[in-house]
C-alpha positions in Angstrom: 0.0 0.0 0.0 1.5 3.3 -1.1 1.5 5.4 2.1 2.8 8.9 1.6 4.7 9.8 4.8 5.2 13.4 3.7 1.4 13.9 3.6 1.4 14.0 7.4 4.1 16.6 7.7 2.2 19.9 7.5 5.4 21.8 6.7 5.8 19.8 3.5 2.3 20.2 2.1 -0.4 22.8 1.4 -4.0 21.8 2.0 -6.4 22.4 -0.9 -9.5 21.8 1.4 -9.4 24.8 3.7 -10.1 24.5 7.4 -13.4 26.4 7.3 -14.7 24.2 4.5 -13.7 21.1 6.5 -15.5 22.4 9.6 -18.6 23.4 7.6 -18.8 20.0 5.9 -18.5 18.0 9.1 -20.3 20.2 11.7 -22.7 21.9 9.3 -23.2 25.5 8.3 -25.9 27.5 10.1 -28.2 29.0 7.6 -30.4 32.1 7.9 -33.3 29.8 8.7 -31.4 28.7 11.8 -30.8 25.1 10.6 -27.4 23.5 10.4 -27.0 22.0 6.9 -24.5 19.3 6.0 -24.4 17.2 2.8 -25.4 14.1 4.9 -28.3 15.6 6.9 -29.6 17.3 3.7 -30.5 13.8 2.5 -33.3 13.9 5.1 -35.1 16.4 2.9 -37.1 14.3 0.5 -36.4 16.5 -2.6 -32.6 16.2 -2.0 -32.8 12.5 -1.5 -35.0 12.0 -4.6 -32.7 14.1 -6.8 -29.5 12.4 -5.6 -30.8 8.8 -5.9 -32.5 9.5 -9.2 -29.3 10.6 -10.9 -26.9 8.2 -9.1 -28.9 5.1 -9.6 -30.0 6.0 -13.1 -26.4 6.0 -14.1 -25.4 3.0 -12.0 -28.1 0.8 -13.6 -26.8 1.5 -17.1 -24.8 -1.2 -18.9 -21.3 -0.2 -19.8 -18.7 -1.3 -22.3 -14.9 -1.2 -22.7 -14.2 -0.6 -26.3 -11.1 -0.2 -28.5 -10.8 2.6 -31.0 -9.2 1.4 -34.2 -9.4 4.1 -36.8 -13.1 4.5 -37.5 -13.9 1.2 -35.9 -15.2 0.7 -32.3 -14.4 -2.8 -31.2 -16.1 -4.2 -28.0 -13.8 -5.9 -25.6 -16.1 -8.1 -23.6 -13.3 -10.4 -22.3 -11.0 -7.6 -21.1 -10.5 -7.7 -17.3 -11.4 -4.0 -17.0 -14.8 -4.8 -18.5 -15.5 -6.9 -15.5 -13.8 -4.5 -13.1 -15.9 -1.4 -14.2 -19.3 -2.8 -15.1 -19.7 -6.3 -13.5 -17.7 -7.2 -10.4 -15.5 -4.3 -9.1 -14.5 -6.1 -5.8 -15.5 -9.2 -3.8 -18.2 -7.3 -1.8 -20.0 -4.9 -4.1 -21.7 -5.1 -7.5 -20.9 -2.4 -10.1 -24.4 -0.9 -9.5 -23.7 -0.5 -5.8 -20.2 0.9 -6.3 -21.2 3.5 -8.9 -24.4 4.6 -7.0 -22.3 5.3 -3.9 -19.5 7.1 -5.7 -21.8 9.3 -7.8 -24.0 9.9 -4.8 -21.0 11.4 -2.9 -20.1 13.4 -6.1 -23.6 14.9 -6.0 -23.9 15.9 -2.4 -20.2 16.8 -1.7 -19.0 17.6 -5.2 -16.3 14.9 -5.0 -16.5 11.1 -5.3 -13.5 8.9 -4.7 -12.5 5.3 -5.6 -9.5 3.5 -4.2 -7.9 1.7 -7.1 -4.6 0.1 -6.1 -2.7 -1.5 -8.9 -0.8 -4.8 -8.6 2.9 -3.8 -8.3 3.9 -6.8 -10.4 1.5 -6.8 -13.3 0.5 -3.1 -13.1 -3.2 -4.1 -13.4 -5.9 -2.7 -11.2 -7.7 -5.8 -9.8 -10.3 -4.4 -7.5 -11.7 -0.9 -6.8 -13.4 0.3 -3.6 -15.6 3.4 -3.0 -14.3 5.9 -0.3 -16.6 7.9 1.9 -16.0 11.5 0.7 -16.5 12.9 4.2 -13.4 11.1 5.3 -11.1 12.3 2.5 -8.9 15.4 2.4 -7.2 16.5 -0.8 -3.7 17.9 -0.5 -0.8 19.0 -2.7 2.5 17.4 -2.0 5.0 20.2 -2.1 8.0 18.0 -3.0 6.4 16.3 -5.9 3.7 18.8 -6.9 1.3 15.8 -7.2 -2.1 15.5 -5.6 -2.4 13.3 -2.5 -5.4 12.0 -0.6 -5.6 11.6 3.2 -8.3 9.2 4.3 -9.4 8.9 7.9 -10.8 5.4 8.0 -13.4 4.6 10.6 -13.0 2.0 13.4 -15.7 -0.2 11.9 -14.4 -3.0 9.7 -17.2 -2.2 7.3 -15.8 1.4 6.7 -12.5 0.4 5.2 -11.2 -1.8 2.3 -9.3 -5.0 3.2 -5.7 -4.4 4.2 -6.3 -1.0 5.9 -6.0 -0.9 9.7 -9.1 0.1 11.7 -9.1 3.8 12.7 -6.0 4.6 10.7 -5.2 7.8 8.9 -3.6 6.9 5.5 -2.2 8.9 2.7 -2.5 7.8 -0.9 -0.8 9.0 -4.1 -3.0 10.2 -6.9 -2.2 7.1 -9.0 -4.2 5.0 -6.5 -7.3 7.2 -6.1 -9.8 8.1 -8.9 -11.3 11.5 -8.1 -14.7 12.2 -9.7 -15.5 16.0 -9.5 -18.5 18.1 -9.9 -18.2 21.6 -11.3 -15.7 23.4 -9.2 -12.4 25.2 -8.9 -9.2 23.4 -10.0 -8.9 19.9 -8.4 -11.8 20.4 -6.0 -15.5 20.1 -6.9 -18.2 22.4 -5.4 -20.8 20.7 -3.2 -24.3 21.5 -4.6 -25.6 21.1 -1.0 -23.2 23.6 0.4 -23.9 26.1 -2.4 -27.6 25.6 -2.0 -27.6 25.4 1.8 -30.0 28.3 2.3 -32.7 26.7 0.2 -32.1 23.3 1.9 -32.2 25.1 5.3 -35.6 26.6 4.5 -37.0 23.2 3.5 -35.7 21.8 6.8 -37.2 24.7 8.8 -40.6 24.4 7.0 -40.8 20.7 7.6 -39.9 21.1 11.3 -42.4 23.9 11.7 -45.2 21.9 10.0 -44.4 18.9 12.2 -44.5 21.0 15.3 -47.7 22.7 14.2 -49.5 19.4 14.1 -47.8 18.1 17.3 -48.6 21.3 19.4 -51.8 22.4 17.7 -54.4 23.1 20.4 -56.5 25.5 18.4 -58.3 23.8 15.6 -58.9 27.0 13.7 -60.3 29.5 16.2 -60.3 31.2 19.6 -62.5 30.9 22.8 -64.4 34.1 23.9 -65.9 34.4 27.4 -68.3 37.2 28.5 -66.3 38.1 31.6 -62.9 37.8 33.1 -62.0 34.4 34.4 -60.4 33.8 37.8 -56.9 32.3 37.7 -58.3 28.9 38.8 -61.0 28.9 36.1 -58.5 30.1 33.4 -55.9 27.4 34.3 -58.6 24.7 34.3 -60.0 25.8 31.0 -56.6 25.9 29.3 -55.5 22.5 30.8 -58.7 20.8 29.8 -58.7 22.2 26.3 -55.1 21.2 25.7 -55.7 17.7 27.1 -58.7 17.2 24.7 -57.3 18.9 21.6 -53.5 19.2 21.6 -51.7 17.2 18.9 -52.7 15.7 15.6 -54.5 12.7 17.2 -56.8 15.0 19.2 -57.7 17.3 16.3 -61.4 18.0 15.6 -62.8 16.4 18.8 -65.9 17.9 20.4 -65.2 20.8 22.7 -67.2 21.7 25.8 -67.1 25.4 27.0 -68.1 26.8 30.4 -69.0 30.2 31.8 -70.8 31.3 28.6 -67.7 30.7 26.4 -68.1 30.8 22.7 -66.0 29.4 19.8 -64.9 31.8 17.1 -63.4 30.3 13.9 -60.3 32.2 12.7 -59.9 30.2 9.5 -56.3 29.3 10.1 -55.2 26.4 7.9 -52.0 25.0 6.3 -53.0 26.2 2.9 -53.8 29.7 4.3 -50.4 29.7 5.9 -49.0 28.8 2.4 -47.3 25.6 3.6 -48.1 23.8 0.4 -46.9 26.7 -1.8 -43.7 27.0 0.2 -43.0 23.3 0.0 -43.6 23.2 -3.7 -41.4 26.2 -4.3 -38.6 24.6 -2.3 -38.9 21.4 -4.3 -38.3 23.3 -7.5 -35.5 25.3 -5.9 -33.6 22.2 -4.8 -34.1 20.5 -8.2 -32.2 23.4 -9.9 -29.0 22.6 -8.0 -28.8 19.1 -9.5 -29.5 19.9 -13.1 -32.7 19.9 -15.2 -34.9 17.2 -13.7 -38.5 16.5 -15.0 -40.7 17.1 -11.9 -42.6 13.9 -12.4 -39.4 11.8 -11.9 -39.3 12.9 -8.3 -43.1 12.6 -7.8 -44.0 16.2 -8.4 -47.1 16.0 -10.6 -47.7 19.7 -10.9 -49.5 20.1 -14.3 -47.4 23.1 -15.6 -44.2 22.1 -17.4 -41.9 23.5 -20.0 -40.3 20.1 -20.7 -42.2 19.2 -23.9 -45.4 17.6 -25.0 -45.1 14.2 -23.4 -43.4 12.0 -20.8 -41.1 10.6 -23.5 -39.7 14.0 -24.4 -39.2 14.8 -20.8 -37.3 11.5 -20.3 -35.1 12.2 -23.3 -34.3 15.7 -22.0 -33.4 14.3 -18.6 -30.9 11.9 -20.2 -29.3 14.5 -22.5 -29.1 17.5 -20.3 -28.9 16.1 -16.8 -27.4 12.6 -16.8 -25.3 13.4 -19.9 -23.2 15.9 -18.0 -22.4 13.5 -15.2 -21.8 10.6 -17.5 -19.4 12.6 -19.6 -17.4 13.8 -16.6 -17.0 10.3 -15.2 -16.2 8.5 -18.4 -13.3 10.9 -19.1 -12.0 10.4 -15.5 -12.1 6.6 -16.0 -10.4 6.8 -19.4 -7.7 9.1 -18.0 -6.9 7.3 -14.8 -7.4 3.6 -15.9 -7.5 3.1 -19.6 -5.1 5.7 -21.0 -2.0 3.4 -20.6 -3.8 0.1 -20.7 -3.3 -2.6 -23.3 -4.3 -2.9 -26.1 -4.0 0.8 -27.0 -7.1 2.9 -27.8 -9.2 1.5 -25.0 -12.1 3.7 -23.6 -15.1 3.1 -21.3 -18.6 4.1 -22.2 -22.0 3.9 -20.4 -24.7 2.9 -22.8 -27.6 5.4 -22.5 -29.5 3.9 -25.4 -31.6 1.9 -23.0 -32.9 5.2 -21.5 -33.4 6.9 -24.9 -35.4 4.1 -26.4 -38.7 5.3 -27.8 -42.0 3.4 -27.8 -42.2 0.2 -29.8 -43.8 1.7 -32.9 -41.3 4.6 -33.2 -38.3 2.4 -32.5 -39.4 -0.2 -35.1 -39.8 2.5 -37.7 -36.3 3.9 -37.0 -34.7 0.5 -37.1 -36.6 -0.3 -40.3 -35.0 2.8 -42.0 -31.6 1.9 -40.7 -32.0 -1.7 -42.0 -33.0 -0.5 -45.5 -30.2 2.0 -45.6 -27.6 -0.7 -44.7 -26.7 0.8 -41.3 -27.5 -2.3 -39.3 -28.0 -6.0 -40.3 -30.7 -8.3 -39.0 -28.6 -9.6 -36.1 -27.7 -6.1 -34.9 -31.4 -5.2 -35.1 -32.3 -8.3 -33.0 -29.5 -7.5 -30.5 -31.0 -4.1 -29.9 -34.3 -5.7 -29.1 -32.6 -8.4 -26.9 -33.5 -11.2 -29.3 -31.3 -14.2 -30.3 -29.3 -13.7 -33.5 -30.2 -15.5 -36.7 -26.6 -16.1 -37.7 -25.0 -16.9 -41.0 -25.4 -14.8 -44.1 -29.1 -14.1 -43.4 -28.3 -12.4 -40.1 -25.0 -10.8 -40.9 -25.6 -9.4 -44.4 -26.2 -5.7 -44.9 -28.7 -4.4 -47.5 -27.4 -2.1 -50.3 -30.2 -0.1 -51.8 -29.8 -0.1 -55.6 -31.0 3.4 -56.1 -28.3 4.8 -53.7 -24.9 5.7 -55.2 -22.1 8.2 -54.4 -22.7 11.7 -55.8 -19.7 11.4 -58.1 -20.6 7.9 -59.4 -21.3 7.4 -63.1 -25.1 7.0 -63.8 -26.2 3.4 -64.7 -26.7 2.8 -68.4 -29.3 0.5 -69.9 -26.5 -2.0 -70.5 -25.5 -1.9 -66.9 -29.0 -2.6 -65.8 -29.3 -5.6 -68.2 -26.0 -7.0 -66.8 -27.2 -6.6 -63.2 -30.6 -8.3 -64.0 -28.7 -11.1 -65.7 -26.6 -11.6 -62.6 -29.6 -11.6 -60.3 -31.4 -14.1 -62.5 -28.4 -16.4 -62.5 -28.1 -16.3 -58.7 -31.8 -17.1 -58.4 -31.5 -20.1 -60.8 -28.5 -21.3 -58.8 -30.5 -21.4 -55.6 -33.3 -23.5 -57.1 
């Protein structure tokens, strides 16, 4: 394990994560609403949790491929060990879906996701990769080498550290052993959307707490009690105590009230809607969604009718893939290609998540598009069947590409009557030969 001793000598390094940022991320930043917001406790807000899990798990569930670029050809490498490492079995304990959903989730809430990827010092190959909890990682610049380093404060639980790391240890890693997935940020550090949007998240927390306390402490189901004369202290205390006993809390709401001493009930009309709870909660939902990219509201269970996303669910889904997931997928593909595949063998390898599964249209539209591609010679029958998860036909029938006779390069000589006769003769001879 490459432990960087110099990382622990503060005289020999300069921290990239400032002290205030570290304190804010661990202890929370107090917002104007009075709530302390951290990336972790922000997940308790339903809108934040829905946005983070939607993006992270949508990417994690996608199939991926390691391919080789050879001129204009793109050759799949299904048997390459890095195909298994990235998209099937990253380590003995996690599936690829679990690893990527965790890593991308940290990237979304803290702006930085980390994977520990030690290489075999004999073969040079990465044989297993492990997600690192971003709240335990500090990014530093090693002054002697000028390279990035990562200090990880591993927890005392055996479940919080990869095999081979001591419990409760503080370990420094060189940048060659850590893949760093960044959100938009400054230099080598990504900005946390939660930290940038902490005021809006704090308002959501405060509104949720206020609403919960409203129901828990509500002793006035929409009105006040009026009495014709001043009550004695004993009568006042008894009236308040009895009323709270009968009506305080959500379970006691709307029970029958008995009034003494000529007391009368006057409705004040107070309600959650009048207090604009629903409007506030809906606005905060939209506010939080903005920090994570364009997300169709219906994907996080907001069924507000008004939308500018297009005319149908299909168009909204395509927009989500292109303009939200696309930005995160592109960032992370480039990181993988740079850190793992740039020097791998054979040359020209790159990794790619396959988003076609999310972009697939309805059956009729998909069939029409594939029909055009088949007639134009873009796909053969077996490639068409593979797209639809069907078994290949095999042989010439499945592997042959169609070549429309009325299509020709723009600089090609036009066919003469003699050429047509020769072509017909050849076709007739082939048909006779198959009889």
